MMTF fields as JSON, N, C-alpha, C and O atoms, coordinates in Angstrom:
{
  "mmtfVersion": "1.0.0",
  "mmtfProducer": "UNKNOWN",
  "numBonds": 131,
  "numAtoms": 132,
  "numGroups": 33,
  "numChains": 1,
  "numModels": 1,
  "chainsPerModel": [1],
  "groupsPerChain": [33],
  "chainIdList": ["A"],
  "bondAtomList": [4, 2, 8, 6, 12, 10, 16, 14, 20, 18, 24, 22, 28, 26, 32, 30, 36, 34, 40, 38, 44, 42, 48, 46, 52, 50, 56, 54, 60, 58, 64, 62, 68, 66, 72, 70, 76, 74, 80, 78, 84, 82, 88, 86, 92, 90, 96, 94, 100, 98, 104, 102, 108, 106, 112, 110, 116, 114, 120, 118, 124, 122, 128, 126],
  "bondOrderList": [1, 1, 1, 1, 1, 1, 1, 1, 1, 1, 1, 1, 1, 1, 1, 1, 1, 1, 1, 1, 1, 1, 1, 1, 1, 1, 1, 1, 1, 1, 1, 1],
  "groupList": [{"groupName": "MET", "atomNameList": ["N", "CA", "C", "O"], "elementList": ["N", "C", "C", "O"], "formalChargeList": [0, 0, 0, 0], "bondAtomList": [1, 0, 2, 1, 3, 2], "bondOrderList": [1, 1, 2], "singleLetterCode": "M", "chemCompType": "L-PEPTIDE LINKING"}, {"groupName": "SER", "atomNameList": ["N", "CA", "C", "O"], "elementList": ["N", "C", "C", "O"], "formalChargeList": [0, 0, 0, 0], "bondAtomList": [1, 0, 2, 1, 3, 2], "bondOrderList": [1, 1, 2], "singleLetterCode": "S", "chemCompType": "L-PEPTIDE LINKING"}, {"groupName": "TYR", "atomNameList": ["N", "CA", "C", "O"], "elementList": ["N", "C", "C", "O"], "formalChargeList": [0, 0, 0, 0], "bondAtomList": [1, 0, 2, 1, 3, 2], "bondOrderList": [1, 1, 2], "singleLetterCode": "Y", "chemCompType": "L-PEPTIDE LINKING"}, {"groupName": "THR", "atomNameList": ["N", "CA", "C", "O"], "elementList": ["N", "C", "C", "O"], "formalChargeList": [0, 0, 0, 0], "bondAtomList": [1, 0, 2, 1, 3, 2], "bondOrderList": [1, 1, 2], "singleLetterCode": "T", "chemCompType": "L-PEPTIDE LINKING"}, {"groupName": "LEU", "atomNameList": ["N", "CA", "C", "O"], "elementList": ["N", "C", "C", "O"], "formalChargeList": [0, 0, 0, 0], "bondAtomList": [1, 0, 2, 1, 3, 2], "bondOrderList": [1, 1, 2], "singleLetterCode": "L", "chemCompType": "L-PEPTIDE LINKING"}, {"groupName": "TRP", "atomNameList": ["N", "CA", "C", "O"], "elementList": ["N", "C", "C", "O"], "formalChargeList": [0, 0, 0, 0], "bondAtomList": [1, 0, 2, 1, 3, 2], "bondOrderList": [1, 1, 2], "singleLetterCode": "W", "chemCompType": "L-PEPTIDE LINKING"}, {"groupName": "VAL", "atomNameList": ["N", "CA", "C", "O"], "elementList": ["N", "C", "C", "O"], "formalChargeList": [0, 0, 0, 0], "bondAtomList": [1, 0, 2, 1, 3, 2], "bondOrderList": [1, 1, 2], "singleLetterCode": "V", "chemCompType": "L-PEPTIDE LINKING"}, {"groupName": "ILE", "atomNameList": ["N", "CA", "C", "O"], "elementList": ["N", "C", "C", "O"], "formalChargeList": [0, 0, 0, 0], "bondAtomList": [1, 0, 2, 1, 3, 2], "bondOrderList": [1, 1, 2], "singleLetterCode": "I", "chemCompType": "L-PEPTIDE LINKING"}, {"groupName": "ALA", "atomNameList": ["N", "CA", "C", "O"], "elementList": ["N", "C", "C", "O"], "formalChargeList": [0, 0, 0, 0], "bondAtomList": [1, 0, 2, 1, 3, 2], "bondOrderList": [1, 1, 2], "singleLetterCode": "A", "chemCompType": "L-PEPTIDE LINKING"}, {"groupName": "PHE", "atomNameList": ["N", "CA", "C", "O"], "elementList": ["N", "C", "C", "O"], "formalChargeList": [0, 0, 0, 0], "bondAtomList": [1, 0, 2, 1, 3, 2], "bondOrderList": [1, 1, 2], "singleLetterCode": "F", "chemCompType": "L-PEPTIDE LINKING"}, {"groupName": "GLY", "atomNameList": ["N", "CA", "C", "O"], "elementList": ["N", "C", "C", "O"], "formalChargeList": [0, 0, 0, 0], "bondAtomList": [1, 0, 2, 1, 3, 2], "bondOrderList": [1, 1, 2], "singleLetterCode": "G", "chemCompType": "PEPTIDE LINKING"}, {"groupName": "ASP", "atomNameList": ["N", "CA", "C", "O"], "elementList": ["N", "C", "C", "O"], "formalChargeList": [0, 0, 0, 0], "bondAtomList": [1, 0, 2, 1, 3, 2], "bondOrderList": [1, 1, 2], "singleLetterCode": "D", "chemCompType": "L-PEPTIDE LINKING"}, {"groupName": "LYS", "atomNameList": ["N", "CA", "C", "O"], "elementList": ["N", "C", "C", "O"], "formalChargeList": [0, 0, 0, 0], "bondAtomList": [1, 0, 2, 1, 3, 2], "bondOrderList": [1, 1, 2], "singleLetterCode": "K", "chemCompType": "L-PEPTIDE LINKING"}, {"groupName": "CYS", "atomNameList": ["N", "CA", "C", "O"], "elementList": ["N", "C", "C", "O"], "formalChargeList": [0, 0, 0, 0], "bondAtomList": [1, 0, 2, 1, 3, 2], "bondOrderList": [1, 1, 2], "singleLetterCode": "C", "chemCompType": "L-PEPTIDE LINKING"}, {"groupName": "GLU", "atomNameList": ["N", "CA", "C", "O"], "elementList": ["N", "C", "C", "O"], "formalChargeList": [0, 0, 0, 0], "bondAtomList": [1, 0, 2, 1, 3, 2], "bondOrderList": [1, 1, 2], "singleLetterCode": "E", "chemCompType": "L-PEPTIDE LINKING"}],
  "groupTypeList": [0, 1, 2, 2, 3, 4, 5, 6, 7, 8, 9, 10, 4, 1, 0, 11, 8, 9, 8, 6, 1, 6, 3, 12, 10, 4, 13, 4, 7, 14, 9, 1, 5],
  "groupIdList": [1, 2, 3, 4, 5, 6, 7, 8, 9, 10, 11, 12, 13, 14, 15, 16, 17, 18, 19, 20, 21, 22, 23, 24, 25, 26, 27, 28, 29, 30, 31, 32, 33],
  "secStructList": [7, 7, 2, 2, 2, 2, 2, 2, 2, 2, 2, 2, 2, 2, 2, 2, 2, 2, 2, 2, 2, 2, 2, 2, 2, 2, 2, 2, 2, 2, 2, 2, 7],
  "xCoordList": [0.845, 0.0, 0.88, 1.575, 0.843, 1.643, 0.796, -0.425, 1.467, 0.776, -0.235, -1.34, 0.169, -0.7, -1.965, -3.063, -1.794, -2.945, -3.938, -5.148, -3.422, -4.307, -5.079, -6.264, -4.405, -5.062, -6.193, -7.281, -5.92, -6.933, -8.145, -9.286, -7.891, -8.991, -9.808, -11.038, -9.124, -9.822, -10.654, -11.786, -10.096, -10.809, -12.041, -13.112, -11.882, -13.002, -14.122, -15.297, -13.753, -14.77, -15.492, -16.71, -14.75, -15.38, -16.325, -17.407, -15.914, -16.77, -18.022, -19.116, -17.854, -18.994, -19.984, -21.193, -19.462, -20.328, -21.033, -22.204, -20.311, -20.895, -22.035, -23.088, -21.81, -22.842, -24.08, -25.206, -23.872, -24.996, -25.783, -27.013, -25.076, -25.766, -26.54, -27.644, -25.97, -26.665, -27.921, -28.981, -27.789, -28.944, -30.044, -31.221, -29.663, -30.653, -31.324, -32.534, -30.54, -31.096, -32.109, -33.171, -31.787, -32.703, -33.977, -35.071, -33.844, -35.023, -35.906, -37.129, -35.284, -36.066, -36.788, -37.937, -36.118, -36.744, -37.937, -38.987, -37.773, -38.869, -40.049, -41.199, -39.774, -40.858, -41.556, -42.746, -40.829, -41.424, -42.387, -43.253, -42.256, -43.145, -44.537, -45.431],
  "yCoordList": [-1.192, 0.0, 1.241, 1.523, 1.965, 3.179, 4.385, 4.292, 5.507, 6.734, 7.136, 7.585, 6.965, 7.323, 6.466, 6.962, 5.17, 4.262, 4.681, 4.665, 5.058, 5.494, 6.743, 6.877, 7.654, 8.877, 8.542, 9.112, 7.602, 7.223, 6.599, 6.905, 5.723, 5.073, 6.114, 6.091, 7.022, 8.05, 8.937, 9.293, 9.289, 10.133, 9.405, 9.998, 8.12, 7.328, 7.24, 7.364, 7.024, 6.914, 8.24, 8.265, 9.343, 10.648, 10.963, 11.514, 10.613, 10.853, 9.985, 10.424, 8.74, 7.834, 8.396, 8.394, 8.878, 9.437, 10.69, 10.923, 11.495, 12.709, 12.361, 12.998, 11.34, 10.924, 10.426, 10.721, 9.671, 9.143, 10.288, 10.284, 11.268, 12.385, 13.203, 13.67, 13.381, 14.134, 13.384, 13.983, 12.069, 11.261, 11.324, 11.452, 11.234, 11.314, 12.682, 12.785, 13.727, 15.071, 15.214, 15.805, 14.674, 14.759, 13.984, 14.436, 12.825, 12.015, 12.773, 12.782, 13.416, 14.165, 15.328, 15.624, 15.982, 17.113, 16.618, 17.26, 15.48, 14.946, 14.554, 14.799, 13.942, 13.521, 14.72, 14.652, 15.81, 16.964, 17.703, 18.436, 17.527, 18.223, 17.648, 18.109],
  "zCoordList": [0.0, 0.0, 0.0, 0.976, -1.082, -1.155, -0.745, -0.614, -0.547, -0.152, -1.224, -0.919, -2.494, -3.611, -3.621, -3.874, -3.343, -3.326, -2.252, -2.477, -1.079, 0.003, -0.416, -0.11, -1.116, -1.576, -2.541, -2.462, -3.459, -4.449, -3.76, -4.104, -2.784, -2.058, -1.291, -1.325, -0.603, 0.173, -0.754, -0.427, -1.904, -2.862, -3.396, -3.526, -3.702, -4.208, -3.184, -3.528, -1.918, -0.869, -0.679, -0.499, -0.716, -0.516, -1.68, -1.473, -2.903, -4.055, -3.968, -4.324, -3.488, -3.351, -2.333, -2.566, -1.203, -0.165, -0.696, -0.397, -1.486, -2.049, -3.012, -2.999, -3.844, -4.797, -4.059, -4.459, -2.982, -2.202, -1.574, -1.596, -1.013, -0.367, -1.399, -1.118, -2.589, -3.638, -4.07, -4.252, -4.233, -4.643, -3.595, -3.931, -2.323, -1.247, -1.252, -1.053, -1.477, -1.511, -2.637, -2.445, -3.818, -4.947, -4.655, -4.993, -4.032, -3.697, -2.714, -2.855, -1.709, -0.724, -1.395, -1.065, -2.331, -3.027, -3.848, -3.871, -4.519, -5.33, -4.456, -4.82, -3.297, -2.415, -1.777, -1.468, -1.581, -0.914, -1.839, -1.36, -3.141, -4.061, -3.992, -4.701]
}
């Protein structure tokens, strides 16, 4: 495990969490209408 690999994994996880939060936000907006 190199430093670069850890950075890539951390970046991937953060992007995944961001995508999930955006999707949840869109779903909440659709349900609120």
